[in-house]
C-alpha positions, 0 to 999 in steps of 0.5 A, a space after each residue: 354508483 353501487 358498483 364503484 362503491 363496492 370496488 372502493 370497499 373491497 380495496 379498503 378491505 384488502 389494504 386494512 387486512 394486509 396492514 393488520 397481519 399478526 405474527 401467527 401468519 409466520 411459520 416456524 423455520 424448518 432448518 431450510 435457510 440458505 446462505 451466500 457462503 458457508 464460512 466467513 473469513 474475516 482475513 487477518 487483523 492485528 490484536 485490538 484493532 477492529 476488522 472491516 465489516 463482512 456480510 452474510 446473506 440469508 435466504 428464505 427460498 420457501 413460499 411461507 413467511 417464516 420466523 427464525 426462533 434464534 440467531 446467535 453466536 456459538 460462544 454467546 456473549 463471550 464471543 469476540 465477534 459482533 453482528 448486525 441484522 438488517 432486512 428482517 420484517 420484525 424490527 423497525 431498524 437494524 438489530 445489533 448484538 450477539 443473540 436475537 430471538 424470533 427474527 422474521 423473514 418473508 417468503 422468497 426474501 432475504 436479509 443481511 447479517 453484518 459481522 465485525 470483530 476486535 480481538 485481544 490476542 492476549 486473552 487467547 494466548 500469552 505466548 503466541 504471536 498469531 492465533 486462528 480465532 473461530 466461532 459460528 453463527 447458529 440459526 435455530 436449535 435442535 434438529 433445525 439448527 444450521 450454522 455458518 463458520 467464522 474464521 479470523 487470523 489474529 496477529 500480535 504486534 508492536 504498537 508505536 503511537 503518540 500520546 493522547 492528552 486529557 484535552 484530546 490533543 495528540 502528541 506532535 513532533 518537535 525538532 529543528 525544521 529550519 536548521 537554525 539549531 532551535 527546535 520547532 513545533 510541527 503539526 506532525 502527529 507522532 513521537 520519537 522512538 526510544 533507544 530500546 525501540 531503535 532496532 526492528 526485528 522479525 519477531 512481531 510486525 510493527 504497527 505505527 500510528 503517526 510519525 515514528 521519529 528518529 532523533 539526532 545522533 540515533 539510527 533506526 535499524 531494521 533487520 531481515 524479515 521485518 514487517 512494518 504497517 502504517 496507519 493513515 497519515 503515518 510514516 517514519 521521519 529521520 531528522 538531522 544527524 540521524 540515520 535509517 538502515 534497512 538491512 533486508 536480505 535476498 529471500 529463497 521463497 519468492 512468495 513469502 519474501 521471508 528475508 525482505 523488509 516490507 513496509 505497507 499499510 495496516 489494512 490487511 484485507 485483500 481489498 487493500 492489498 494494492 490501494 495507493 496512498 494508505 499512509 504517508 512516507 519514509 521522510 529522510 529530512 534535510 541533515 540526515 545522512 548515511 541512510 541505506 536501504 537494501 532488499 525492501 518493498 515499500 507499497 501503498 504510500 503517498 510518497 514511498 521515500 521523500 529524500 531532502 538535502 545533503 546534496 554534497 554527501 560524499 557517499 550519497 545521502 541515500 543508498 538504495 539497492 535491491 528494492 521495490 516501490 509500488 503503488 505510491 499515490 504521488 511519487 515512488 522516490 521524491 528527491 529535493 536537492 539531494 544525493 541518491 544512489 540506486 542499484 537494482 531498484 524497481 519502481 512502478 505504479 505512481 500517481 505522479 512520477 516513479 522517480 523525481 529528482 527535483 531542485 537539482 542534486 546528484 542521482 545515479 541509478 544503475 540496473 534499475 527499472 523505473 516504470 509507471 503503469 498507473 491507470 487509477 486516474 490521470 497522470 500528469 508527469 512521466 516515470 522519471 522527472 528531472 529539474 533544477 528549480 523550485 517555485 517558492 511561496 512568492 511564486 519566484 523561481 529558485 534554481 540549484 545545480 543538477 550536478 549529475 543524473 546518470 542512468 546506466 543500464 536502466 529501463 525507463 518505461 510506462 504507458 504514456 508516450 513520454 516517460 522522462 521529462 528534463 526541465 532546465 531553468 536558469 543558469 544553474 547546471 543541468 547535467 545528465 546522461 542515459 547510457 545503455 538504457 531502454 527508454 520510452 519517448 514517443 514524440 517526434 515533435 520533441 525528439 532530437 531537440 533541446 535536452 532530447 538531442 538523442 544523437 548527442 553521445 555526451 547525453 545519450 549513449 547506446 540507448 534503445 528508444 521505444 523498444 518492447 520491454 516485454 514486462 510480464 505483468 506490468 499493471 500488477 507490478 511484475 516487471 520481470 522481462 521475457 524472451 521478447 524484450 529488447 532490453 536483452 543484452 543491451 547492458 554495458 558490461 562495465 556497469 554490470 560488473 559493478 552490480 553483478 547480480 540482478 534483484 533476484 540474485 541471478 548473475 548478469 556479468 556474462 550477458 547483461 540485460 538492461 534493468 533490474 531483472 535478467 530475462 526469463 522464459 515465461 510459462 504459458 
């Protein structure tokens, strides 16, 4: 019995002793901390927009419990950085601020420091459009001082955003939605662009919150080199009797794309570079016309371009050329009873279809690469979808003529067995033709029947089915074709003469390859 008593007493003593350890058991830091990195790059941020949170791990590799006398930002309270410390033993929660004293760290243990920043570039320079802002986290002082550098590139921008009212509500767009001539209130947050905002230049990037509207009788023009960044649930809305003209140009530097217009989200960190669905769409509303897009990259939207109405436009509601649309969480281009002409168009990586011509319309694509290598989730639709109907709110099928849908010298491909779907409903017209195309349709049960009668020269002429396109890096949106592609010399010379240069400016008239790119020899 005595033996058990002494065991219990000894255990109680150990527990009591360990719970009453005093600060004097911690040794001062000797300048031998180790860090997960010696410099933290917070990537690029726009002025006055908060960065993502970055972390630094601090290690005490010694056998001693230590206390770090001081952790602070080099610029002190004037620093644009801010820190949280999590994992030290001397506090019940997370430390927040710019200066901390006597931070404890157990032997063979570590702690996290989280760093964020929000910077007003005007406080750095009134002239510069971008500025490299630096600071450092200092640990200890004197001979024991250690530091980790902090680096952030800050960009100035033109900000376009709706008004926020005193009651907390945000301005919404009001325009004629149903075509009856009476303005309708919508729930789309945003505002119409002023006249002095209707020309976007390459001087500064543009950051748009909500939808930037183009009002009736107005035209939004984007000059070569323009960069536009959209916040979540934002985009551009072109209303009836308004137009969008994106006038990019061929770039000489394929890495910088200095003359191309680029539309993407406002998260500039590498983690967000290829994340679909970060913003809304470029919405060409019913009644807008004379929309032209040349040399643009649209990436990471929900729908790259939503084009509605104006099916009978004599020159096409939308004329798009030399342009790329990537990483759309739904559709790359979604057309509804509309008219679209495309030349040297590249679309890839769409959550549903890369191109969908729905509820009839008129569509003509020449030397375009319409592919879909989506691998983020299940994909319901193929790369190209054509139909001549919609289902209304009462679950009634309404049809409209698909007057024409011509794909000439195109590649339609992807990572599914069937990459074009033709849905004909009712008595409305359903006219289409594929000429000199490389097509993915690997389904013997459907081939050579119905709309897929591949032997019918009125519908399918000089096509290659299920041949190897030999894309360079299709899952990374690099759809240049290589020397093993079965698209080489497949193009029709008449169509090639209509689009004599490929999307990179290479002449294709002598030996036209199908698709937007002439082939190259891949380097090992």
